[in-house]
Steps between C-alpha positions, in 0.01 A plus 500: 500500500698814555385715787309815434267741658156377607254521212124487519351401157164636611654850483601458145203653323399808319477710820818358646740441204816292572811663632724632225756244606276224383438624143759776449802272567434311166732649250375267218853355457375165374695280740173338600410385145713184484367384844131541413327179389213676323732729317691192388175341381363799301770769467239760582615806687181531702551138612830594659550642850615838374203509258251426774656757728456755221141377457433544881643847495271598205199358683582694812543815302137459363569287201203327348402166659481223242472122467836497334655667807334251725618212285866616527470521880335155516759333279782574748583185686619685813811279498711786614801407282528863406549614865852366554582583136426869540820713559284785639324291765149551368240325710297376212350229723319758703387693194352203319316368812340839558411542136331161496291624794343762275326223297410288802413786743451832324617800708229640724435856602597671174293663234750418230455193281665175608840456322391164361157389368301246688556139403246310285227306672657175394847600623357618829320169541807289421718694748222493764482121472879466528527711805207339667665169484882495494562704817275265693647154559166344599333616179801408293495153650132455403607536132744219523205247491380593155860552384599146600184361340594667178855369520388145577261490207737686261231779458767768560712366215197465271400860563850620430545277194176600335542870583153500664623649826678777320185587303296502817755702699871552442539537875340160563729344242803659669390382847462137373843509338684613816297297741717259702470123452375268762747426777659157547729268302232411246445866411881547469528212267216621276547871513817609312624838596265533799644614831631205699353386827789323684457347841292564814249756378295539816381853561675666796228573753475828694704507819858459598765264358801477738855539389720196473802539717598842637246763422645780294192703413121517525345565166144536366408343163260629242302214352367700196210432276608326185795350686268363778251342255705388211837444657458394854815281483702828454369637826563162669851495374553857608403418856723194516798687374452792735464266801801301387699822496407582865183711459182476691241549225176667590213475252244757614144373492245676281756663266370582159617665185788738539355735228773447242265420207277794588797743541666400172163515326420860616229399744644719771204510743481116489874470543489722809229281653702187454814673625335617824379146576837349424678753727267423780553128466878518515500764773319253723751228413791693652776383270850616417436487128219413257633250240333497158549226240312667219685786319193712421371483847831597663531788269159630586548457873824702482295779345238515773668811647428689178165345446372613844701815533189719485328300778598655841366199688706256294795675353750421786373142539533446127851634496596274800376187333647585164846530671464142625397337171759273347495276198574133579841504312586844645429383858688172472807649333519757779454244768761260372468128474488276807346177373731274296442466134498173312571461126241579236674402176288702257549778245262778617387801304399791728230736378515857635149603596456864408366614836799335664788603269370836386270626772680359805848492336556133621687289250828401661342336808304230327802398295720495812257261667479274200878494456523396867342166410765234429483351151268763362599679183343841427414583136416859419204576275579714191334849528381377839410849615211520247157439647331163431156676451336396823516836678213454751184468290657628178494155341124494554407851381776531225514141383657543164796715614548265801496193274771641275716591798443150642614343178813707499570402866436135435748507203767662714439249781533202248831644385648429849440129470428498872348210690286725717372858490495700822302821580380692794153611386183293440386706206827442322473128575161481339585719199836332407366147566214571269733634224726202526207260484368680187842443344503134597781535745501293811681697773383503863500836682543542875547767758848562642368388839430161359857466376640596839254269673596214283870568575462541879283192534718289273227424248606352173525728202216305340260644760534829324437358158 
């Protein structure tokens, strides 16, 4: 993401309105409109970035809080496609994250009404349940038992087919739709469209994995939450590739959630708590860089400096860690290849995760790494910059909009006629795999680390399929 002055979302309230540079630079030119997925869906001005900025400005000026205003804020995916599209450099990402905080954590210390009304009791309960589970790998892992039982018995498909889950809770129905299939060859054979689970899926344990050959760097690795529980093979492949490229890989013990889901959902106090714990874990590791293989997590960690700018005890520490955070593709492209590549004769479609391409401005590096694999052909996805509808927890709390975006993305992916779909974010993997399965399309999805791992270790292309 483009550099900018430190920004503390906590200061963005009625007593401390945002700097004029944040809202005043929007000239309402409309360049953001074609890039905005929700504007594409509905054609509604208030569901566009410039419309939401206008709404935020009205609310700060004392405009009436309403459920309609809250709905327009909530319907934003936070995909950040509008940020690189804006010729004026408006930091919409910071505005929307702060505005979401009004609904999650109403401003304190002011006699003026909150800019947005409180959520309904049902909505608060749903969001509380999501955020009490997903950022905690141990809790998330506990849910896999009932999930696997439902998948083995076909109960999940029955609930979806009869519409019972949707009648009970649209959020539950959405969660069942995007839930990953069981790992292993049997699951891959019976689960069309589900994310693939190729080769050697042991979870990397905390500790140090030594570099192969000459050591070129010492890096820490974030294991994540959803990545750790549902995609352990991605973490394992990441470690193997980094070690093969001459990196000592340190996996700090006791690391938890980085705070990405909370930050992007407007739960700023919670996000700061996770950020402080993550900073402490990697400070103790003493690494040259922190490598992150999940786009949303990397984006959030690069924003720690702004998130903790108002905390004197942590501001400098946050800035120091943010400066060392690198996406997996970003780091490897900068390091340069050392391990030999073997052919992977497949046509691969690469999906640009929003928090990688838009928020971190990383799109060339993944393609460079893939094109460095002999025999691999790269197919571009039509309108590939449009969000798939995952967007953190968006596909759980806005299931209908997410479903339509997922269908559009699945159709675009099918048009490539690729053998394999590659992404760099676990949420995207779940969302697109679900949409492909719903359309009856059998197409495995893997992380870019798994493609490189297969090439470096001379695995057959069938291992990725």
